[in-house]
FITOR-259300 format. One line per 3 residues: number of its first residue (from 1); their letters; for each residue x, y, z of C-alpha. Coordinates in steps of 0.001 Angstrom, whole numbers. Layout:
<sites>
NUM) a) X:Y:Z; ...
</sites>
This chain:
<sites>
1) xxx) 82336:42722:121455; 84843:40357:120376; 87997:42727:121108
4) xxx) 86326:42959:124753; 86183:39459:125069; 89888:39302:123382
7) xxx) 90490:41924:125694; 88928:40083:129385; 91061:37025:128106
10) xxx) 94683:39123:127938; 94271:40770:131073; 93411:37105:132679
13) xxx) 96364:35730:131009; 99090:34417:133928; 102408:35747:131430
16) xxx) 100228:38862:130603; 99911:39627:134467; 103705:38147:135195
19) xxx) 105001:41182:132493; 103132:43932:134527; 104072:43127:137690
22) xxx) 107376:42906:136838; 107228:46191:134816; 105771:47800:138534
25) xxx) 108945:46386:139948; 111150:48219:137632; 109252:51351:137795
28) xxx) 109824:51490:141376; 113558:50096:141382; 113872:52916:138852
31) xxx) 112394:56057:140902; 114356:54985:143603; 117426:54661:141838
34) xxx) 116667:58318:140314; 116039:59785:144223; 119510:58058:145475
37) xxx) 121318:60121:142048; 118932:63494:143000; 119775:63775:146254
40) xxx) 123425:62823:145847; 124098:65022:142862; 125545:68248:144679
43) xxx) 125276:66570:148017; 129085:68240:148771; 128200:71766:147834
46) xxx) 130697:73682:149836; 128055:76379:151410; 125598:76269:153993
49) xxx) 122362:76099:151972; 120510:77177:154801; 122455:80508:155632
52) xxx) 122811:79143:159039; 121191:75819:160582; 123426:73657:159018
55) xxx) 126633:74958:160142; 125365:75169:163515; 124204:71875:163219
58) xxx) 127747:69794:161852; 129539:71387:164880; 126773:69895:167417
61) xxx) 127764:67040:165057; 130978:67633:165901; 130871:67880:169660
64) xxx) 128742:64846:169881; 131734:62739:168559; 133700:63921:170804
67) xxx) 131713:63147:173455; 129660:65658:174468; 126310:66001:175490
70) xxx) 123290:67543:173916; 121111:69519:177030; 123858:69489:178567
73) xxx) 127002:70669:176872; 125579:71306:173514; 122307:73732:173344
76) xxx) 119753:72087:170554; 116763:73149:169392; 115195:69973:168196
79) xxx) 114232:66750:170108; 117046:64173:170633; 116335:61637:167590
82) xxx) 117172:64012:165042; 121043:64853:166113; 121599:61696:167502
85) xxx) 119486:60003:163614; 122635:61923:162018; 125032:60566:164283
88) xxx) 126193:57341:162548; 126015:58354:159327; 128394:61297:160161
91) xxx) 130990:59181:161981; 130645:56393:158927; 131476:58595:156023
94) xxx) 134418:60874:157765; 132557:64016:159789; 132448:66168:157283
97) xxx) 129290:68268:156015; 128942:65760:153138; 128792:62873:155512
100) xxx) 126807:64749:157887; 123864:65523:154784; 124222:61791:153674
103) xxx) 122295:61307:156729; 119220:63520:155877; 119667:62034:152279
106) xxx) 119015:58090:153433; 116490:59185:155946; 114825:60985:153358
109) xxx) 114509:57877:151052; 111725:56340:153926; 109278:58802:152577
112) xxx) 109486:57387:149722; 109420:53636:150908; 106105:55164:152545
115) xxx) 104474:56605:149821; 104895:53080:148396; 103419:51734:151196
118) xxx) 100009:54140:151285; 99915:54036:147127; 100253:50516:147044
121) xxx) 97093:49736:150043; 95005:52306:148857; 95009:52164:145113
124) xxx) 97107:49451:143890; 100667:49148:142099; 98704:52025:139930
127) xxx) 98472:54423:143591; 101990:53700:143738; 103268:54447:140749
130) xxx) 102076:57876:140672; 102633:58938:144734; 107053:58057:143988
133) xxx) 107345:60868:141155; 105411:63419:142818; 107250:62888:145548
136) xxx) 110841:62171:143923; 110286:65358:141689; 108961:67275:144475
139) xxx) 111673:70394:144383; 111327:71098:148046; 111337:67943:149559
142) xxx) 114236:67178:147592; 116107:70536:149056; 115345:69512:152409
145) xxx) 116492:65891:151490; 120292:67454:150713; 120099:69981:153595
148) xxx) 121446:69313:156965; 117810:70046:159072; 115190:67913:161100
151) xxx) 112561:68728:158631; 113380:66220:155719; 114135:63495:158271
154) xxx) 111092:63975:160028; 108537:64259:157293; 110415:61053:155503
157) xxx) 109064:59084:158952; 105838:60955:159289; 105261:59537:156003
160) xxx) 106689:55846:156448; 105116:55677:160018; 101708:56047:158382
163) xxx) 102577:53509:154765; 103442:51225:157622; 99729:51880:159323
166) xxx) 97966:51428:156514; 99580:48014:155924; 98772:46893:159477
169) xxx) 95596:47732:158881; 94995:45957:156295; 97177:43344:157674
172) xxx) 96081:43707:161443; 95973:39594:162732; 99312:37397:163362
175) xxx) 102762:37755:163077; 102859:40345:160332; 100298:42618:162345
178) xxx) 102727:43147:165416; 105652:43102:163454; 103742:46017:161528
181) xxx) 102308:47900:164358; 105670:47557:166121; 107296:49572:163285
184) xxx) 104612:52014:162940; 105125:52806:166485; 109118:52963:166414
187) xxx) 109031:54958:163331; 106282:57295:164708; 108035:58086:167930
190) xxx) 111394:58762:165684; 109509:61215:163554; 108162:63267:166888
193) xxx) 111600:62713:168713; 113529:64170:165512; 111045:67668:165631
196) xxx) 107612:68278:167298; 105638:68257:163557; 105382:64717:163728
199) xxx) 102823:65144:166439; 100434:65964:163262; 101276:61855:162358
202) xxx) 98964:60754:165650; 95709:62183:163501; 95824:59687:160657
205) xxx) 97427:56893:163083; 95038:57516:165553; 91884:57847:162601
208) xxx) 93271:53793:161823; 93223:53055:165605; 89510:53796:165483
211) xxx) 88542:52344:162300; 89884:49123:163222; 88674:49413:166932
214) xxx) 85077:50157:165460; 85907:46736:162936; 86709:44716:166354
217) xxx) 84021:44795:167634; 82186:42976:164585; 84173:40206:165092
220) xxx) 83051:37669:167022; 84127:37648:171040; 86806:34344:170727
223) xxx) 88096:36856:168156; 88682:39998:169041; 92246:39456:171847
226) xxx) 93637:38236:168068; 92810:41748:166205; 93359:43555:169462
229) xxx) 96813:41900:169990; 98797:44042:167885; 96996:47474:168749
232) xxx) 98372:46985:172026; 102160:46115:170782; 101978:48655:169301
235) xxx) 101401:51232:171900; 104098:49692:174249; 106322:49884:171482
238) xxx) 105475:53457:170802; 105824:54536:174779; 109508:52149:175257
241) xxx) 110408:54127:171701; 109864:57288:173264; 111429:55917:177201
244) xxx) 114413:54834:174777; 114658:58066:173651; 114248:60378:176361
247) xxx) 115607:58428:179662; 119286:59116:178552; 118611:62815:179125
250) xxx) 116965:62703:181914; 119620:64168:184426; 119104:67775:182186
253) xxx) 115239:67305:181380; 114694:70244:182295; 116940:71746:180229
256) xxx) 115577:69774:177425; 112173:70993:178078; 113582:74361:178132
259) xxx) 115514:74080:174434; 112998:71928:172674; 109430:73637:174017
262) xxx) 110092:77075:175856; 112703:78672:172905; 110022:78180:170544
265) xxx) 107391:79556:172287; 109894:82307:173675; 110787:83002:169775
268) xxx) 106309:82639:168839; 105898:85719:171640; 109307:87677:170244
271) xxx) 107628:86950:166264; 107007:90375:164198; 104762:87932:162116
274) xxx) 101268:87002:162770; 99014:83623:162291; 98102:86035:159143
277) xxx) 101107:86470:157457; 100891:82673:158013; 97539:82003:156132
280) xxx) 98732:83690:153401; 102036:82017:153264; 100564:78426:153010
283) xxx) 97797:79515:150869; 100396:80502:147986; 102078:77390:149097
286) xxx) 98912:75108:148229; 98351:77312:145265; 100395:74889:142787
289) xxx) 99826:72151:140455; 100395:69844:143113; 97939:71536:145137
292) xxx) 95201:71803:142400; 95725:68119:142256; 95755:67089:145806
295) xxx) 92250:68804:145678; 91288:67248:142575; 91796:63737:144521
298) xxx) 90097:64571:147504; 87009:65576:145871; 86651:62419:143739
301) xxx) 87425:59747:146781; 84714:61589:148815; 82409:61784:145590
304) xxx) 82942:58037:145271; 82291:58065:149851; 85197:56410:149774
307) xxx) 86226:56389:153858; 90219:55835:153622; 90480:59542:152340
310) xxx) 89724:60917:155618; 92869:59970:157037; 94930:61504:154849
313) xxx) 92246:64488:154869; 93042:64930:158600; 96433:64344:158029
316) xxx) 96519:67741:155721; 94604:69561:158010; 96324:68669:161175
319) xxx) 99693:69864:159800; 98339:72862:157845; 97076:73718:161516
322) xxx) 100583:73545:163105; 102539:75455:160101; 99272:78184:160864
325) xxx) 100143:78539:164257; 104133:78643:163803; 106120:81629:164766
328) xxx) 107868:82398:163020; 107145:80349:159916; 110560:79320:157963
331) xxx) 110463:78471:154322; 111662:74880:155263; 109430:74103:157499
334) xxx) 107052:74004:154383; 108220:70459:153582; 105528:68636:155473
337) xxx) 103322:69104:152791; 103961:67601:150477; 103675:64011:151356
340) xxx) 99444:64912:152127; 99386:66826:149053; 100892:63493:147670
343) xxx) 98445:61324:148966; 95585:63302:148151; 96677:63743:144373
346) xxx) 97569:59598:144272; 93693:59465:145452; 92655:60482:142169
349) xxx) 93450:56744:140652; 90597:54601:140089; 87064:55200:138057
352) xxx) 85702:58698:137103; 82291:58704:139492; 80996:61609:137504
355) xxx) 79945:60235:134622; 77753:57218:133524; 78827:54500:131058
358) xxx) 80148:51598:131398; 82963:50433:134318; 85579:49967:132217
361) xxx) 85396:53242:130868; 85161:55454:133872; 88518:53450:135024
364) xxx) 89646:54282:131748; 89333:58524:132216; 89697:58417:135587
367) xxx) 92973:57284:135086; 93786:59011:132280; 92876:62597:134051
370) xxx) 95018:61447:136741; 98163:60821:134671; 97358:64228:132331
373) xxx) 97679:65643:136427; 100856:63840:137147; 102720:64909:133371
376) xxx) 101890:68687:134158; 102661:68972:137672; 106377:67021:136943
379) xxx) 106909:69708:134294; 106021:72036:136297; 108316:70920:138996
382) xxx) 111592:70050:137236; 112456:73768:136024; 112650:74097:139550
385) xxx) 114808:71118:140407; 117155:72365:137926; 117548:75714:138338
388) xxx) 117910:74752:142513; 120905:72343:141231; 122584:75666:139200
391) xxx) 122184:77959:141530; 123660:75788:143618; 126569:74712:140557
394) xxx) 127138:79368:140537; 127570:79414:144540; 129756:76749:145203
397) xxx) 132397:78557:142363; 132461:81573:145357; 135544:81118:147672
400) xxx) 133717:82787:150361; 130654:81012:150439; 133019:77997:151439
403) xxx) 132941:76253:155210; 136106:75900:156951; 137563:72278:157483
406) xxx) 138783:72962:160900; 136621:73082:164471; 135866:76656:165265
409) xxx) 138360:77692:167878; 138014:75970:171680; 134172:76024:171935
412) xxx) 132596:73567:173360; 129075:74716:173070; 126672:75528:170056
415) xxx) 123070:76561:169607; 121176:74905:166892; 117969:76474:165792
418) x) 115293:75990:163579
</sites>
């Protein structure tokens, strides 16, 4: 009993709280620094990581830098935000394949920020410190963060938009509410117009909006506008951002539609694979420690009757459905599954609901299981990350895999697929 009173005094001590807060900040900074280093390491390997797409996108960026236009002189099967968001980094850092990959790597860090926000809102510092390392060491997310493709930027912006949406749901009124709503809308529009898989983000954010509308109805009539003003601002920002990205291509909108939409539907019609093959691929991708960890976090949250897990579950199901229907389904598409799995796993933090005992014991056991599961997932991923780096190093020593540093001929049109 005396020990419990001493522990309680320690936990409520201001100096203890200050030190604990500094430890959390230090760990977050360390994880971001580690993520930056992991993306920079072997970023300049002189070969096409995807055997096709990187070289095509690089040529597209070269033509954009020369003043040629998307969907007119440059064929691109992705919405305009992808190449347009990579172009500033490409121009700033030297117009090389390294410069283009740096743009992707920088955008991928937005996903870490999104995971930090969601973890902080739903599970406090403990949730953030569980979600971040899972995302940092994810081999697929890391690989795509070093590859010149649209999947990592779109996925990272999806996660950031969701994180900002959770922050907005927690602070919907005042200046903070307006700023968070507008930023959420901006990131959502950029994600969708980087790759159409970003449409899946409409599901969890839409559920948060519905929950906010229900909450608004419970407020007195005089306070309802204060709760809905930021929502209208976000809707306007979403529309305006979308228009700003689409209007510059209004003169070639039919070509944009053909290349971004019709091109993929035609590829689906000609694909030799089926949705049944996709289903098997997806189940195989989920049969990992991260997938089991996510299932555990989901079940525990449902037993606790925490509604906050429902948007995350809906997000996972929306992405799963889009990938299931995607033909052909390439391995790099599966990176969109990583963030919802990470966040569902993060929901395991907290009291263990299936035992009887004091609240302190239940929290201790629940967090202990989450820490053990985190350790297993990291131990499973680290050798895969090391193998990826070693493979890149070996392939870089093969001169036949190197890129040419000169433009190819005098072509003015390239094809960007995937």
